C-alpha positions as CSV (number, residue, x, y, z in Angstrom):
1,X,61.3,44.3,77.7
2,X,60.1,40.9,79.4
3,X,56.9,41.9,79.3
4,X,56.3,44.2,75.6
5,X,59.2,43.0,73.7
6,X,62.0,45.0,72.1
7,X,59.5,47.2,69.5
8,X,57.6,49.8,71.6
9,X,55.6,50.4,69.5
10,X,53.5,47.6,70.2
11,X,53.9,49.0,74.3
12,X,51.6,50.3,75.5
13,X,51.2,54.6,75.5
14,X,52.6,55.3,79.1
15,X,54.8,52.7,79.2
16,X,56.3,53.0,75.7
17,X,56.9,57.2,77.3
18,X,58.7,56.2,80.1
19,X,61.2,53.5,78.2
20,X,62.1,56.4,75.9
21,X,62.3,58.4,77.9
22,X,64.7,56.6,79.9
23,X,66.5,55.2,77.1
24,X,67.5,59.1,76.3
25,X,69.7,58.8,79.6
26,X,71.0,54.9,79.8
27,X,73.5,53.4,77.8
28,X,72.4,50.6,79.6
29,X,69.0,50.8,78.9
30,X,70.1,51.1,75.1
31,X,72.1,47.6,75.4
32,X,69.0,45.6,76.9
33,X,67.0,46.9,74.6
34,X,69.5,46.7,71.7
35,X,70.1,43.5,72.9
36,X,66.0,42.4,72.8
37,X,65.9,43.4,69.5
38,X,68.5,41.6,68.6
39,X,67.0,38.6,70.6
40,X,64.1,38.7,68.8
41,X,64.9,39.3,65.7
42,X,67.1,35.6,65.6
43,X,64.7,33.7,66.9
44,X,62.3,35.3,64.3
45,X,64.4,34.0,61.7
46,X,63.6,30.0,60.7
47,X,65.9,27.5,59.6
48,X,66.8,27.7,55.7
49,X,65.5,24.3,55.1
50,X,62.4,24.2,57.2
51,X,59.7,24.6,54.9
52,X,56.8,26.4,58.0
53,X,57.3,27.6,60.8
54,X,54.7,24.7,62.9
55,X,55.6,22.4,64.9
56,X,56.0,18.8,63.1
57,X,52.4,17.3,64.8
58,X,54.2,14.3,66.3
59,X,56.3,17.4,68.9
60,X,54.3,16.7,71.7
61,X,54.1,13.0,71.6
62,X,58.8,12.3,71.3
63,X,58.5,14.9,74.8
64,X,56.6,13.1,76.7
65,X,58.4,9.8,76.0
66,X,61.3,11.5,76.4
67,X,60.6,12.4,79.8
68,X,58.6,9.2,80.9
69,X,62.1,7.7,80.5
70,X,64.3,10.0,82.7
71,X,64.5,8.4,85.5
72,X,62.8,9.5,89.1
73,X,63.5,13.4,90.3
74,X,65.3,13.8,92.8
75,X,63.8,17.1,94.1
76,X,62.2,15.6,96.7
77,X,59.0,15.0,95.9
78,X,56.0,12.4,98.0
79,X,55.5,8.5,96.8
80,X,52.7,10.3,94.9
81,X,54.7,12.8,92.7
82,X,52.0,15.0,92.6
83,X,53.5,17.4,95.5
84,X,56.4,19.1,97.6
85,X,57.2,17.9,101.1
86,X,56.1,20.1,103.5
87,X,58.3,22.7,105.4
88,X,56.6,22.5,108.3
């Protein structure tokens, strides 16, 4: 479901056939599919005050500006900031 989504009609034929067989016998799989469809429907609905579904043109600029305002990370990266520490 994570790979193909909640609409089995959009899945590759073999995977959809196997999923339908699983759904016939598994309540847990049915619940997972219901949750996936619910999430996709919620994500697909636009906010009522939005006139369009595309992000604002300055979204990337705002994300980068916010990211660079943050202090140094405590993840343990070296002074160059581009390589994690070696484990061995």
